[in-house]
C-alpha positions in Angstrom: 136.0 -185.1 240.0 136.3 -188.5 241.7 138.0 -190.9 239.2 137.8 -194.1 241.2 137.3 -195.4 244.7 139.0 -198.3 246.4 137.4 -199.7 249.6 135.3 -202.4 251.3 132.0 -203.4 249.8 129.5 -203.2 252.7 126.1 -203.1 251.0 124.7 -204.1 247.6 121.1 -204.1 246.4 120.9 -203.3 242.7 121.2 -200.6 241.5 122.8 -199.3 244.8 125.9 -200.3 246.6 127.9 -198.7 249.5 131.7 -198.7 249.6 133.5 -198.1 252.9 136.6 -196.0 252.1 138.6 -195.5 255.3 135.5 -195.1 257.3 133.5 -193.0 254.8 130.5 -194.8 253.2 130.1 -193.8 249.6 126.7 -194.7 248.1 126.9 -195.4 244.4 124.6 -196.5 241.6 126.0 -199.1 239.3 124.8 -201.0 236.2 124.2 -204.7 236.4 127.4 -205.4 234.4 129.2 -204.2 237.5 127.0 -206.1 239.9 127.8 -209.3 238.1 131.5 -208.7 238.9 131.1 -207.7 242.6 132.7 -209.9 245.3 131.2 -211.0 248.6 130.4 -208.3 251.2 133.4 -207.0 253.2 135.8 -207.7 250.3 137.9 -204.8 249.0 137.2 -203.6 245.5 138.1 -200.7 243.1 135.4 -199.0 241.1 135.8 -196.3 238.5 133.3 -193.5 239.2 131.5 -190.5 237.7 129.9 -187.8 239.8 126.7 -186.1 238.5 125.9 -182.8 240.3 122.4 -181.3 240.1 120.6 -178.6 242.1 118.8 -181.2 244.2 121.2 -184.0 244.4 124.8 -185.3 244.0 124.8 -188.8 242.5 127.9 -191.0 242.3 128.0 -193.8 239.7 130.4 -196.8 239.8 131.8 -199.1 237.2 134.0 -202.2 237.3 135.8 -201.2 234.1 137.1 -198.0 232.5 135.3 -199.0 229.3 131.9 -198.8 231.1 132.9 -195.5 232.8 133.9 -194.0 229.4 130.7 -195.3 227.7 128.5 -193.8 230.5 130.2 -190.5 230.2 129.7 -190.5 226.4 126.1 -191.6 226.7 125.0 -188.8 229.0 126.2 -186.3 226.4 123.6 -187.6 223.9 120.5 -185.5 223.7 117.7 -187.0 225.7 119.9 -189.5 227.6 120.3 -188.9 231.3 122.3 -190.8 233.9 119.4 -193.2 234.7 118.9 -194.2 231.0 122.6 -194.5 230.5 122.7 -196.9 233.5 119.8 -198.9 232.0 121.6 -199.2 228.7 124.8 -200.4 230.4 122.7 -202.9 232.5 121.2 -204.4 229.4 124.3 -204.6 227.2 128.1 -204.8 227.7 130.1 -201.9 226.3 131.3 -204.2 223.5 127.7 -205.3 222.6 126.6 -201.6 222.6 129.5 -200.7 220.4 128.5 -203.5 217.9 124.9 -202.2 217.9 126.1 -198.7 217.0 128.5 -199.8 214.3 125.8 -202.1 212.8 123.0 -199.6 213.0 121.1 -202.1 215.0 118.3 -200.0 216.4 116.1 -203.1 216.9 118.4 -204.4 219.7 118.5 -200.9 221.3 114.7 -200.6 221.3 114.5 -203.7 223.4 116.1 -201.8 226.3 113.6 -200.2 228.7 113.2 -196.5 228.1 114.8 -196.6 224.6 112.2 -195.8 221.9 112.7 -195.9 218.2 113.7 -192.2 218.0 116.1 -192.5 220.9 117.7 -195.6 219.3 118.1 -193.7 216.0 119.6 -190.7 217.9 122.0 -193.0 219.7 123.3 -194.6 216.5 123.7 -191.2 214.8 125.3 -189.3 217.7 127.4 -192.2 219.2 128.9 -193.4 216.0 131.7 -190.8 216.0 131.8 -190.4 219.8 132.4 -194.0 220.9 135.5 -194.2 223.1 138.1 -196.9 222.5 136.2 -199.6 224.5 138.8 -202.2 223.8 141.0 -200.4 226.4 140.6 -201.6 230.0 137.5 -203.6 229.0 138.2 -206.3 231.6 137.0 -206.0 235.2 139.3 -204.8 237.9 137.3 -206.7 240.5 139.2 -210.0 241.0 138.0 -211.1 244.4 135.7 -214.0 245.1 132.5 -213.3 243.1 130.2 -215.1 245.4 127.0 -213.1 245.5 125.0 -212.4 248.7 121.4 -211.3 249.0 119.1 -210.3 251.8 115.6 -211.8 252.0 113.9 -213.1 248.9 116.2 -213.0 245.8 113.3 -213.1 243.4 111.5 -210.1 245.0 114.8 -208.2 245.1 115.4 -209.0 241.4 111.9 -207.6 240.5 112.6 -204.5 242.6 115.9 -204.0 240.8 114.4 -204.4 237.4 111.9 -201.7 238.3 114.8 -199.5 239.3 116.3 -200.1 235.9 113.2 -198.8 234.1 110.9 -201.8 233.7 107.3 -201.5 234.7 106.4 -203.6 237.8 104.1 -205.9 235.8 106.7 -206.4 233.1 109.4 -207.1 235.8 107.2 -209.7 237.4 106.5 -211.4 234.1 110.2 -211.5 233.3 110.7 -213.5 236.6 107.7 -215.8 236.2 109.4 -218.7 234.4 112.8 -218.4 236.0 113.7 -221.1 238.5 115.1 -219.1 241.5 116.4 -222.1 243.5 120.0 -221.6 244.5 120.3 -218.4 242.5 121.3 -215.0 243.8 119.5 -211.8 243.0 122.2 -210.9 240.4 121.9 -214.3 238.7 118.1 -213.8 238.4 118.5 -210.3 236.9 121.0 -211.6 234.4 118.6 -214.3 233.3 115.7 -212.0 233.1 117.6 -209.4 231.0 118.9 -212.1 228.7 115.3 -213.3 228.1 114.0 -209.8 227.6 116.6 -208.9 225.0 116.2 -212.0 222.8 
């Protein structure tokens, strides 16, 4: 199992990023909470990881904190929650916010996340209540470099594409972007604003 990677960030387009570790490019999928913490390209970073092995693919997931890594690993043990949905949940809420939802039986907030229906939300509350790791440990990001974001092309279009990758329907993703002023904002900034609006 690969516990973490330290290397140079050479590519980022939510939900994917590539880390150059001594000449080997590792492609990872990461939640938006990690993308918000990423430095500029070619900066060195450390990401905690989880490797998912299936018959048709090996997928590596990266996280800026051990709390997010631990929550991801706990989420995928819940019946009906796969890596993609776990990534979506982590993109919509921080580990601390998710923990509060579980402790407060707040299924309403969970249902606002794409791909989480009422039954899944109820299952999450029931199954996660006793499984939640100690999210207070290592909850702060290990990425301390300059957090200037870089995007290629049109940030608004990239943000819509990223929202679709996180489980939102194309029409819904476009609507979420409609009233957001994109001037001077990076793709990650736009996604953050869209998610905040969707979860209100």
